[in-house]
C-alpha positions in Angstrom: 20.1 37.4 3.5 18.9 34.5 5.6 15.2 34.2 6.5 13.2 31.9 8.7 14.0 28.2 8.4 10.9 26.2 7.8 11.3 22.4 7.6 8.8 19.5 7.3 8.8 15.7 7.2 6.0 13.9 5.4 4.9 10.6 6.8 3.1 8.6 4.1 1.3 5.2 3.9 2.2 3.9 0.4 0.2 1.7 -1.8 2.3 -1.0 -3.5 3.3 0.2 -6.9 0.3 2.5 -7.3 2.0 5.7 -8.4 -1.3 7.5 -9.1 -2.7 6.8 -5.6 0.6 7.7 -4.0 0.7 11.0 -5.9 -2.7 11.8 -4.5 -1.4 11.1 -1.0 1.6 13.4 -1.7 -0.7 16.2 -2.9 -2.8 16.0 0.3 0.3 16.2 2.5 1.7 19.1 0.4 -1.5 21.1 1.0 -1.3 20.4 4.7 2.4 21.4 4.8 1.6 24.7 3.0 -1.1 25.5 5.5 1.6 25.0 8.2 3.9 27.4 6.3 6.5 24.8 5.5 9.1 25.8 2.9 10.9 22.4 2.5 9.0 19.1 2.6 10.8 15.8 2.7 9.1 12.5 1.7 10.3 8.9 2.5 12.6 6.8 0.4 10.9 5.7 -2.9 7.7 7.5 -1.7 6.0 7.5 -5.1 6.1 3.8 -5.5 6.5 2.4 -2.0 9.6 0.4 -1.1 8.9 -2.2 -3.8 12.3 -3.2 -5.1 10.8 -6.0 -7.2 8.6 -3.4 -9.1 11.3 -0.8 -9.5 12.3 -1.6 -13.1 8.7 -1.4 -14.3 7.8 1.7 -12.4 11.1 3.6 -13.0 10.9 7.4 -13.6 12.9 9.3 -16.1 14.8 12.4 -15.1 12.0 14.6 -16.6 9.2 12.3 -15.9 5.7 13.8 -16.7 4.3 12.1 -13.6 6.1 14.7 -11.6 4.3 17.6 -13.2 1.5 18.0 -10.6 4.1 18.1 -7.8 6.3 20.6 -9.7 3.3 22.9 -10.1 2.5 22.6 -6.4 6.1 23.4 -5.6 5.7 26.6 -7.7 2.3 27.5 -6.4 3.3 27.2 -2.8 7.0 28.3 -3.3 8.0 25.2 -1.5 10.9 22.8 -2.2 9.8 19.1 -2.3 12.0 16.0 -1.9 10.2 13.0 -3.3 11.4 9.5 -3.8 11.2 7.1 -6.8 13.3 4.6 -8.8 14.9 6.5 -11.6 16.5 5.2 -14.8 19.5 6.9 -16.2 20.3 4.7 -19.2 21.1 2.0 -18.9 21.2 1.9 -15.1 18.6 2.1 -12.3 19.0 4.2 -9.2 17.1 5.0 -6.0 16.4 8.7 -6.6 15.3 11.6 -4.6 13.8 14.3 -6.9 14.3 17.9 -5.7 11.4 19.9 -7.0 12.1 23.6 -6.7 9.8 26.7 -6.4 11.1 27.9 -9.8 9.8 24.6 -11.5 13.4 23.3 -11.9 14.1 19.7 -11.0 17.3 18.3 -9.6 18.2 14.7 -8.6 20.0 13.0 -5.8 20.9 9.3 -6.3 21.3 7.1 -3.2 25.0 6.4 -2.6 25.0 3.5 -0.3 22.7 0.6 -1.1 21.3 -1.6 1.6 19.5 -4.9 2.4 17.2 -6.1 5.1 18.2 -9.2 7.1 15.9 -12.2 7.0 14.7 -11.7 10.5 13.2 -8.3 9.5 10.1 -10.2 8.5 8.5 -12.9 10.7 8.3 -15.3 7.7 11.7 -14.4 6.4 10.3 -12.9 3.2 12.2 -9.6 2.8 12.6 -7.4 -0.3 15.5 -8.2 -2.6 18.8 -6.6 -1.7 19.0 -3.2 -3.4 22.3 -4.1 -5.1 20.4 -6.8 -7.1 18.4 -4.1 -8.8 20.0 -0.7 -8.3 23.4 0.9 -8.9 25.0 3.1 -6.2 24.7 6.7 -7.2 27.0 9.7 -7.0 24.7 12.7 -7.7 24.7 14.9 -4.6 23.4 18.4 -5.2 22.9 20.9 -2.5 19.6 22.7 -2.3 18.9 26.3 -1.2 15.9 27.9 0.3 15.3 31.3 1.9 19.0 31.8 2.3 19.7 28.4 3.8 21.6 25.4 2.4 20.6 21.7 2.7 22.1 18.4 1.7 20.2 15.2 1.0 20.5 11.6 2.3 18.6 8.5 1.4 18.2 5.9 4.1 21.4 3.7 4.3 23.5 6.8 3.4 23.2 7.9 7.0 25.0 4.7 8.1 28.2 6.2 6.8 29.4 9.0 9.2 31.4 10.6 6.5 28.1 11.5 4.6 26.8 14.1 7.0 30.3 15.4 7.7 30.8 16.0 4.0 27.5 17.8 3.8 28.5 20.1 6.6 32.0 20.6 5.0 30.2 21.7 1.8 28.3 24.4 3.7 25.0 22.6 4.5 23.3 23.5 7.7 20.3 21.2 7.1 20.3 17.5 6.4 17.2 16.0 4.7 17.0 12.3 5.2 14.5 10.4 3.1 14.1 7.1 5.0 12.5 3.6 5.2 13.2 2.4 8.8 11.6 -0.7 10.3 10.6 -0.6 14.0 13.7 -2.7 15.1 16.1 -0.1 13.6 14.2 3.1 14.6 15.9 3.8 17.9 19.3 3.4 16.5 18.7 5.5 13.4 17.0 8.3 15.4 19.9 8.4 17.9 22.3 8.4 14.9 20.8 11.5 13.3 20.6 13.3 16.6 24.3 12.7 17.1 25.1 13.9 13.6 23.0 17.0 14.1 24.9 18.0 17.3 28.3 17.1 15.9 28.0 18.9 12.6 25.5 21.7 13.5 22.9 20.4 11.2 19.1 20.6 11.5 17.9 17.2 10.4 14.6 16.2 8.8 13.9 12.4 9.1 10.9 11.3 6.9 9.7 7.7 7.3 6.7 5.7 6.2 3.7 5.5 8.5 2.5 2.1 7.2 4.0 -1.1 5.8 5.7 -1.3 2.5 7.8 -3.9 0.7 6.2 -6.6 2.9 7.8 -5.1 6.0 6.4 -2.9 8.8 7.7 0.7 9.1 8.6 2.5 12.3 7.0 5.8 11.4 8.0 8.4 14.0 9.1 11.0 11.4 10.9 13.8 13.1 12.9 17.0 13.0 16.0 17.5 15.1 17.6 20.8 15.9 21.3 21.6 15.1 21.9 20.9 18.8 20.6 17.4 18.5 17.3 18.2 20.3 14.2 16.3 19.1 11.9 19.2 18.1 8.9 17.3 16.9 8.1 13.6 16.2 5.0 12.0 14.7 3.4 8.8 16.0 4.6 5.4 14.8 1.7 4.8 12.4 -0.5 7.0 10.1 0.0 9.7 7.6 0.9 13.3 8.6 3.3 16.2 8.6 5.9 17.2 11.2 6.8 20.9 10.9 9.5 23.0 12.6 10.0 26.7 12.0 12.9 28.7 13.3 13.0 32.5 13.4 14.5 35.1 15.7 12.5 33.8 18.7 13.7 30.2 18.3 11.9 27.0 17.1 8.2 26.4 17.0 6.6 23.1 15.9 3.4 21.7 14.6 2.0 18.2 13.9 -0.7 17.6 11.3 -2.2 14.1 11.2 -4.4 13.0 8.3 -7.1 10.4 8.4 -6.1 7.2 6.5 
């Protein structure tokens, strides 16, 4: 039986390499999402460390990392599925991971398929993060997740640049596409248009979670959003700051809510 569909995007302001502080930020946003009745909450790419490619090897998580325990317990307490980002080591390789923390305390893992790099002009001084392929391996883990009778697929940032990725998600039965992102201002319009196109073409509700502050030495475009399966922009946060965008669909249609947190 299919129940209400309740989706949320978390927009965070990461602290460089400070997992403890970033965990605290995640906890605040999870509480806010629970108050808004969210049942799936998506965080940005590498949300627990920030997009700090040069620190990834030192900060890498294991598949059953004890640092995830507070979030696992919140997922259980609130009966909410969480998608959180971190570098993950699966010996001997390092991947960009999206941990799927489920309401029954189980943990699954998506590994980013398509690695990316920022051009030199992404930063005014030309100092950009190292290309992902210099540190990470492309992944192939691609679990579906299920909530309240619904099915969702996961994407991490550059994965959405390959049109076959959302198509394969829809072909596998997903009707929700959870995109964990780090998008700079110059790319925001293009990537937002892209996910709206995918949503309408493949009948996918899309969650687009981006950082609300700089990371990796680059600005972020914020503007985390949720898009309906018709490609309609349901709710979108501002370009900066931490907060939650929530969209809930029931028999009456979609209703939305924004929750902004003080920095």
